[in-house]
C-alpha positions as CSV (number, residue, x, y, z in Angstrom):
1,X,32.5,29.6,67.4
2,X,31.6,32.6,65.9
3,X,29.2,32.9,63.2
4,X,31.1,33.6,60.5
5,X,30.6,32.7,56.3
6,X,32.9,29.6,56.7
7,X,32.9,29.8,52.7
8,X,34.6,33.3,52.9
9,X,37.1,32.3,55.2
10,X,38.4,28.9,54.6
11,X,42.2,29.2,54.5
12,X,42.1,31.6,57.6
13,X,43.9,30.5,60.7
14,X,41.9,29.9,63.7
15,X,42.6,30.4,67.0
16,X,40.8,29.6,70.5
17,X,39.4,32.2,73.2
18,X,41.1,31.7,76.1
19,X,43.7,29.4,76.2
20,X,47.4,29.9,77.0
21,X,50.7,29.3,74.7
22,X,48.7,28.9,70.9
23,X,51.5,27.9,69.0
24,X,51.4,29.4,64.9
25,X,53.2,28.8,62.0
26,X,54.0,31.7,59.8
27,X,54.5,31.4,55.9
28,X,56.1,33.9,53.8
29,X,58.7,36.0,52.3
30,X,61.3,37.5,53.7
31,X,60.2,36.2,57.5
32,X,63.9,36.6,58.2
33,X,63.7,40.4,57.9
34,X,60.4,40.4,60.5
35,X,61.4,42.0,63.5
36,X,57.9,40.8,65.4
37,X,54.1,40.5,64.8
38,X,51.0,41.0,66.7
39,X,47.4,40.7,65.7
40,X,45.0,43.6,65.7
41,X,41.5,44.0,64.6
42,X,42.7,47.0,62.7
43,X,42.9,45.1,59.1
44,X,45.1,48.1,58.1
45,X,47.8,47.2,60.6
46,X,48.0,51.6,61.5
47,X,50.9,52.1,63.6
48,X,49.5,54.2,65.8
49,X,46.5,51.6,66.4
50,X,49.0,49.4,67.9
51,X,48.3,50.5,71.4
52,X,44.8,49.9,70.5
53,X,42.8,47.5,73.5
54,X,42.0,44.8,70.7
55,X,46.0,44.4,70.5
56,X,47.6,40.6,70.5
57,X,51.1,40.4,70.8
58,X,52.9,37.3,69.2
59,X,56.4,35.8,69.8
60,X,58.5,34.6,67.1
61,X,59.6,31.3,69.1
62,X,61.4,30.3,66.5
63,X,63.1,30.8,63.0
64,X,63.1,27.7,61.3
65,X,64.0,29.3,57.6
66,X,63.7,32.6,55.7
67,X,60.2,31.5,54.8
68,X,58.9,30.1,57.6
69,X,58.1,31.0,61.4
70,X,57.1,29.2,64.6
71,X,55.0,31.9,66.9
72,X,53.4,32.1,70.1
73,X,50.7,33.7,70.7
74,X,49.5,35.5,74.4
75,X,45.7,34.5,75.5
76,X,42.8,35.7,73.5
77,X,40.5,37.5,75.9
78,X,37.0,38.8,75.6
79,X,37.6,41.9,74.5
80,X,38.2,40.5,71.0
81,X,35.3,40.7,69.6
82,X,36.0,40.0,65.9
83,X,38.6,38.7,63.4
84,X,41.8,39.8,63.2
85,X,44.8,41.2,61.4
86,X,47.9,39.6,61.1
87,X,50.6,42.4,61.4
88,X,54.4,42.7,60.7
89,X,57.2,45.2,61.5
90,X,58.8,46.4,59.6
91,X,55.3,47.6,58.3
92,X,57.1,47.6,54.7
93,X,56.8,44.4,54.5
94,X,53.0,44.1,54.4
95,X,51.7,46.5,52.1
96,X,48.4,48.8,52.5
97,X,45.9,47.0,51.4
98,X,42.3,46.1,51.8
99,X,40.9,43.1,53.9
100,X,39.7,41.2,50.6
101,X,43.3,40.7,49.5
102,X,44.6,39.3,52.6
103,X,42.6,35.9,52.8
104,X,45.9,34.0,53.9
105,X,46.4,36.8,57.1
106,X,42.9,37.1,58.7
107,X,42.6,35.0,61.5
108,X,39.1,33.7,63.1
109,X,38.3,33.4,67.3
110,X,37.1,30.2,68.2
111,X,35.1,29.6,71.7
112,X,37.3,27.2,73.6
113,X,35.2,24.3,75.0
114,X,36.7,24.1,78.4
115,X,34.4,21.4,80.7
116,X,34.9,22.0,84.2
117,X,36.1,19.0,85.3
118,X,37.8,16.2,83.0
119,X,35.3,14.0,81.4
120,X,36.1,10.9,83.4
121,X,36.0,13.0,86.8
122,X,32.6,14.2,85.2
123,X,31.5,10.7,84.2
124,X,32.4,9.6,88.4
125,X,30.6,12.4,89.7
126,X,27.5,11.8,88.1
127,X,27.0,8.0,88.5
128,X,27.9,8.9,92.3
129,X,25.1,11.4,91.9
130,X,22.5,9.2,90.6
131,X,23.5,6.5,93.1
132,X,22.7,8.7,96.3
133,X,19.6,10.2,94.0
134,X,18.6,6.8,93.9
135,X,18.5,6.1,97.6
136,X,17.6,10.0,98.9
137,X,14.4,9.0,96.1
138,X,13.7,5.4,97.5
139,X,14.0,6.6,101.4
140,X,11.5,9.5,101.1
141,X,8.8,7.0,99.8
142,X,9.9,4.5,101.8
143,X,10.1,5.8,104.9
144,X,7.9,8.5,104.9
145,X,5.4,6.1,103.7
146,X,5.6,4.1,107.4
147,X,4.2,6.6,110.4
148,X,6.0,6.3,113.8
149,X,2.9,3.8,114.8
150,X,3.2,2.1,112.1
151,X,7.0,0.9,113.2
152,X,6.1,0.6,116.7
153,X,3.3,-1.7,115.6
154,X,6.3,-3.8,113.6
155,X,8.8,-3.4,116.3
156,X,6.5,-4.5,118.9
157,X,4.3,-6.6,117.4
158,X,5.8,-8.5,114.3
159,X,6.3,-11.9,114.3
160,X,9.2,-11.7,112.1
161,X,12.8,-11.2,114.3
162,X,14.0,-8.9,111.1
163,X,11.5,-6.8,110.6
164,X,11.2,-5.4,114.3
165,X,15.0,-5.1,114.5
166,X,14.6,-3.2,111.1
167,X,11.7,-1.1,112.7
168,X,13.3,-0.6,115.9
169,X,16.4,0.8,113.9
170,X,14.4,3.6,111.9
171,X,12.0,4.4,114.7
172,X,14.4,7.2,116.1
173,X,14.9,8.0,112.6
174,X,11.1,8.5,111.6
175,X,10.4,10.4,115.2
176,X,12.0,13.6,113.5
177,X,9.8,13.9,110.5
178,X,10.0,17.3,109.0
179,X,14.0,17.1,109.6
180,X,14.5,13.5,108.0
181,X,12.4,14.9,105.2
182,X,13.8,18.2,104.6
183,X,17.4,16.3,104.7
184,X,16.4,13.8,102.4
185,X,14.8,16.0,99.8
186,X,17.7,18.5,100.0
187,X,20.5,16.0,99.5
188,X,18.0,14.4,96.4
189,X,17.8,18.1,94.7
190,X,21.5,18.7,94.9
191,X,22.1,15.4,93.5
192,X,19.9,15.8,90.8
193,X,21.2,19.4,89.8
194,X,24.7,17.9,90.0
195,X,23.5,15.6,87.4
196,X,22.1,18.0,85.3
197,X,24.6,20.7,85.3
198,X,27.6,17.9,84.7
199,X,25.9,16.3,81.6
200,X,25.5,19.7,79.8
201,X,28.7,20.6,80.6
202,X,29.9,17.4,79.1
203,X,26.9,18.3,75.7
204,X,28.8,21.7,75.3
205,X,31.4,20.2,73.0
206,X,28.9,19.2,70.4
207,X,28.9,21.9,67.7
208,X,25.4,21.6,66.6
209,X,23.7,23.9,69.2
210,X,19.7,22.0,68.2
211,X,21.3,18.8,69.2
212,X,23.3,20.0,72.2
213,X,20.2,21.7,73.8
214,X,18.8,18.3,73.2
215,X,20.6,16.1,74.4
216,X,21.0,19.0,77.6
217,X,17.2,18.0,78.1
218,X,16.5,14.4,77.6
219,X,19.7,12.9,79.1
220,X,19.2,14.5,82.4
221,X,15.8,14.1,82.3
222,X,16.0,10.2,81.5
223,X,18.7,9.6,84.1
224,X,16.8,11.5,86.7
225,X,13.7,10.0,86.0
226,X,14.6,6.1,85.6
227,X,17.6,5.8,87.8
228,X,16.3,8.3,91.0
229,X,12.5,8.4,90.6
230,X,11.0,5.1,89.2
231,X,13.2,2.7,89.7
232,X,14.4,3.4,93.8
233,X,10.9,4.2,94.5
234,X,9.4,1.1,92.9
235,X,12.4,-1.1,95.1
236,X,12.2,0.2,98.2
237,X,8.2,0.6,98.4
238,X,8.6,-3.3,98.6
239,X,11.6,-3.3,100.9
240,X,11.7,0.1,102.9
241,X,12.3,-1.5,106.2
242,X,15.4,-3.6,105.2
243,X,16.8,-0.3,103.4
244,X,16.2,1.9,105.8
245,X,17.8,0.1,108.1
246,X,20.6,-0.6,105.8
247,X,21.3,2.6,105.2
248,X,20.5,4.8,108.7
249,X,23.9,6.3,109.1
250,X,24.2,7.2,105.9
251,X,20.7,8.9,106.5
252,X,22.0,9.9,109.8
253,X,25.6,11.6,108.1
254,X,23.4,13.6,105.6
255,X,21.0,14.9,108.4
256,X,24.2,16.2,110.2
257,X,25.5,17.7,107.1
258,X,22.6,19.1,106.1
259,X,21.5,20.5,109.7
260,X,22.2,24.3,108.6
261,X,19.4,23.5,106.3
262,X,17.3,21.2,106.3
263,X,16.9,22.1,110.3
264,X,16.0,25.4,110.0
265,X,13.5,24.4,107.1
266,X,12.2,21.9,109.5
267,X,11.7,23.8,112.6
268,X,9.5,26.2,110.3
269,X,7.4,23.5,108.8
270,X,6.7,22.7,112.3
271,X,5.4,26.3,113.7
272,X,3.3,26.3,110.3
273,X,2.1,23.0,109.9
274,X,2.3,21.1,113.3
275,X,4.7,18.3,114.1
276,X,3.2,14.7,112.5
277,X,0.7,13.5,114.8
278,X,0.1,10.1,115.5
279,X,-2.6,7.7,113.4
280,X,-5.9,7.7,115.5
281,X,-8.3,5.0,114.2
282,X,-11.9,4.7,115.5
283,X,-14.0,1.9,115.9
284,X,-15.0,1.1,112.2
285,X,-11.6,2.2,110.6
286,X,-10.5,-0.6,113.4
287,X,-12.5,-3.3,112.1
288,X,-11.8,-2.7,108.4
289,X,-8.2,-3.6,109.2
290,X,-9.1,-6.8,110.8
291,X,-11.4,-8.0,108.3
292,X,-8.5,-7.0,106.0
293,X,-5.8,-9.3,108.0
294,X,-8.1,-11.9,108.5
295,X,-9.1,-12.7,104.6
296,X,-4.9,-12.3,103.8
297,X,-5.0,-15.1,106.4
298,X,-7.2,-17.1,104.8
299,X,-5.4,-17.0,101.4
300,X,-2.6,-17.7,103.3
301,X,-3.6,-20.7,104.6
302,X,-2.6,-19.6,108.0
303,X,-3.4,-21.8,111.9
304,X,-7.1,-22.0,112.2
305,X,-6.6,-20.1,115.9
306,X,-5.6,-17.2,113.9
307,X,-9.0,-17.2,112.0
308,X,-10.9,-17.7,114.9
309,X,-9.4,-15.1,116.7
310,X,-9.9,-12.6,114.4
311,X,-13.6,-13.5,114.5
312,X,-13.8,-13.2,118.1
313,X,-12.1,-9.6,117.9
314,X,-14.3,-8.7,115.0
315,X,-17.5,-9.7,117.3
316,X,-16.4,-7.5,120.0
317,X,-16.1,-4.8,117.7
318,X,-19.7,-5.1,116.6
319,X,-20.9,-5.6,120.2
320,X,-21.8,-1.5,120.7
321,X,-23.7,-1.7,117.9
322,X,-25.9,-4.3,118.8
323,X,-29.3,-3.9,120.8
324,X,-30.3,-6.6,123.3
325,X,-33.6,-6.5,120.8
326,X,-31.6,-9.0,118.3
327,X,-30.3,-11.4,120.4
328,X,-33.3,-12.2,122.6
329,X,-35.4,-15.2,122.0
330,X,-38.8,-14.3,121.2
331,X,-41.9,-14.5,123.8
332,X,-43.0,-17.3,120.6
333,X,-40.5,-19.5,121.3
334,X,-39.6,-19.2,125.4
335,X,-40.8,-22.5,127.4
336,X,-42.7,-21.2,130.2
337,X,-44.9,-22.4,133.0
338,X,-47.8,-20.6,134.9
339,X,-47.6,-19.9,138.7
340,X,-50.8,-22.9,139.0
341,X,-48.9,-26.1,137.2
342,X,-48.6,-28.6,139.6
343,X,-45.5,-30.3,140.1
344,X,-46.0,-33.9,139.6
345,X,-43.5,-36.2,136.6
346,X,-45.5,-35.0,133.6
347,X,-44.5,-31.3,134.7
348,X,-40.7,-32.8,135.6
349,X,-40.3,-34.6,132.2
350,X,-41.4,-31.4,130.0
351,X,-38.9,-29.6,131.6
352,X,-36.1,-32.2,131.4
353,X,-37.1,-32.3,127.7
354,X,-36.4,-28.8,126.8
355,X,-33.3,-28.6,129.0
356,X,-33.7,-25.5,130.8
357,X,-32.2,-24.8,134.2
358,X,-34.3,-21.4,134.4
359,X,-37.4,-21.4,133.3
360,X,-39.9,-18.1,133.7
361,X,-42.9,-17.8,135.5
362,X,-45.7,-16.4,134.7
363,X,-49.4,-15.5,136.9
364,X,-52.5,-17.6,135.5
365,X,-52.9,-17.7,132.3
366,X,-51.4,-14.0,131.3
367,X,-48.2,-15.2,129.4
368,X,-47.1,-11.2,129.8
369,X,-47.5,-11.0,133.4
370,X,-44.0,-12.9,134.4
371,X,-43.4,-13.1,138.2
372,X,-40.3,-15.1,139.0
373,X,-37.5,-17.4,137.5
374,X,-37.8,-20.7,138.8
375,X,-34.4,-22.7,138.6
376,X,-34.7,-26.6,137.9
377,X,-32.6,-27.4,141.2
378,X,-35.2,-25.6,143.2
379,X,-37.5,-28.5,142.4
380,X,-35.6,-31.4,143.6
381,X,-36.8,-31.3,147.3
382,X,-40.3,-31.4,146.1
383,X,-40.2,-34.1,143.3
384,X,-41.9,-36.5,145.9
385,X,-44.4,-34.3,146.8
386,X,-48.0,-34.1,144.8
387,X,-50.1,-31.7,144.1
388,X,-47.8,-28.8,145.2
389,X,-48.3,-26.0,142.4
390,X,-45.1,-24.4,141.4
391,X,-46.2,-20.5,142.6
392,X,-45.7,-22.4,146.3
393,X,-42.1,-23.0,145.5
394,X,-41.2,-20.2,144.0
395,X,-42.6,-18.2,147.4
396,X,-40.4,-20.2,149.3
397,X,-37.0,-19.7,147.2
398,X,-36.3,-16.1,147.6
399,X,-33.7,-16.1,144.6
400,X,-36.9,-17.2,142.1
401,X,-37.2,-12.7,141.7
402,X,-33.5,-11.9,140.7
403,X,-34.5,-11.4,137.1
404,X,-35.4,-7.8,135.7
405,X,-37.1,-6.1,132.5
406,X,-35.3,-3.9,129.9
407,X,-36.0,-2.5,126.5
408,X,-35.3,-3.9,123.5
409,X,-33.4,-1.0,122.4
410,X,-30.7,-0.9,125.2
411,X,-26.8,-1.8,123.7
412,X,-25.8,-5.2,124.4
413,X,-22.6,-4.6,125.6
414,X,-24.6,-2.3,128.7
415,X,-26.6,-5.3,129.2
416,X,-23.5,-7.2,130.1
417,X,-21.8,-4.9,132.1
418,X,-25.1,-4.6,133.8
419,X,-25.3,-8.9,134.3
420,X,-21.8,-9.0,136.4
421,X,-24.0,-7.9,139.4
422,X,-25.3,-11.5,139.3
423,X,-28.8,-11.3,137.8
424,X,-28.1,-13.2,134.2
425,X,-31.3,-13.4,133.0
426,X,-34.0,-10.2,132.0
427,X,-37.2,-10.6,130.2
428,X,-37.0,-7.7,127.2
429,X,-40.7,-5.2,127.5
430,X,-41.7,-2.9,125.3
431,X,-44.6,-0.4,125.5
432,X,-48.1,-0.7,124.1
433,X,-49.4,2.8,123.0
434,X,-52.9,0.6,123.1
435,X,-52.9,-0.9,125.9
436,X,-50.8,1.9,127.8
437,X,-48.8,-1.1,129.3
438,X,-45.6,-2.3,128.3
439,X,-45.8,-6.3,127.2
440,X,-42.7,-8.7,127.2
441,X,-41.5,-9.5,123.9
442,X,-39.1,-12.2,124.6
443,X,-36.1,-13.0,127.0
444,X,-32.2,-12.8,127.1
445,X,-29.9,-14.6,129.2
446,X,-26.3,-14.6,130.0
447,X,-25.5,-17.4,127.8
448,X,-27.2,-15.5,125.0
449,X,-24.7,-12.4,125.4
450,X,-21.9,-14.7,125.8
451,X,-22.6,-16.9,122.5
452,X,-23.1,-13.0,120.5
453,X,-19.8,-11.9,122.2
454,X,-17.4,-15.2,121.5
455,X,-19.4,-15.3,118.1
456,X,-20.4,-18.8,118.1
457,X,-23.1,-20.9,120.0
458,X,-22.5,-23.5,122.7
459,X,-24.3,-26.2,124.5
460,X,-25.0,-25.2,127.7
461,X,-25.9,-28.1,130.4
C-alpha cells in the first residue's frame, strides 16, 4: 500500500493496482443524470484534462436506482502514482471544489499482492525442493567423502555382501568426481534458491515491512540449514553407501539434466586442479591404519585369528626398520666350542643340554676368532671315537664353513633375502678402532629372523 495518511482518508475508496474488472458502488444524488464516470489525478476534473495519461475509465454496469450505481473500473496501470478524483459528466453535477471538500470522492491505490503461483502449489514446490536439497546435500557429504580407492576396497574386500553391492553401484559414478560434484552442487543450489524465492513470495502478503523482511530471512535459513544441510549430512555420513546406491538413478538423471552446465565446469576443474588422484599411503600410514583395525577388532571381540594375522602384518611392516644388531644373540650368551675340545661323553652331554643343532667353533682360546659352524649330526660318526678333537671333525666337513660375517647395522630384511641362498647363520661383527680389527658381537640365525617376522617365539628341534 502506498504511504498515505490513513486518518485523512478514513472514508476514501481503495482500489488495487494491476487487477482486472474491479467493481465500484457509487452513492450520490441525481446519479440518473450522470452519463459517464472517470478517475483522474487532476483533482479539479477539468474537461481539458480528460485526455491526461493518468486517466482511468469507469464503465456504468448497472443502475440500481437513482442514488446507487454499480460500475466497473478498468485495469489501473503503473502510471497512476497518486490518489485520484472521481469525475462525472455532465460536469455541472460536480461543483468545482477543492480536494479538502471531496473526501468521499477520493481514490487511493493499493499495490496488489500477487503470488507467483497459488499458495498450495508454492507449498508443494517448497516441500519437493527441500527434499531434493536434503538429498543433494547428503550425497555431497556421503559420496564425495568416499574416494574411488575406498569404494574399490569395499567392493572387493568387504565381508558384507550388501556393502560390496552398494560400493559396486556407486563406483561408476564416483570415477567422474568433478562432474558428479558439479551436478550435485548445482542441484542443491537451484533447490535452495527456489525455496528462498517462494518463501519470500509468500511473505509478501504480510503488510508490516519489518515482519516481512524478518520472516523472509529466518524461514528460508531455518529450512535450508536444518532440513537441507544438518539433518541429511548427519544421516548420509553414517549411511553413505546405502543412500548413495539407492539414489544412483536420481543422481544419473540429474547429471544428464545438468550436463550442459555442470559438465563444462567439471572439465574446467579437471584442467585447473587435475583429475582426482588416487590415495597413496606410505608404510607408516598403512601401519597406523592396520593398528586401528586391530584395535577395533579387539573391541568387537572378533576371532582371535584376526588379531594374530594383524600382528603378523604389523611385524612385517616393522621389518625394514630393524637392524641385525637388534635381533642377534650376544656373544656373552652364545654357546661355542673351541676347536681344541676333545669329543667325549662330557662334551656330547653339554651339547645335548643346550639343544643346539649348529654350534660356532672358535680357534684355540680366542672366542673372537670364529672358524667354523659345527652341525650336531656331523659328530654322530665319531661318538665312539676317543680323543678326537673338534677341529679335526670340522676339517672333514666342508659344510662347516657355511656361514658369513655381517655388520650390526645391516637391515634384517636384507639379511633374510640373502639367507635364501642356503647360508642360515651369520656372525655379527663390529670394527674396533683400538684394535683396528673386527670383533664378534653376536650371532644371527635364520630361526631368529623367522621369529622376528612372525612376531612370536618357536621351539626349534
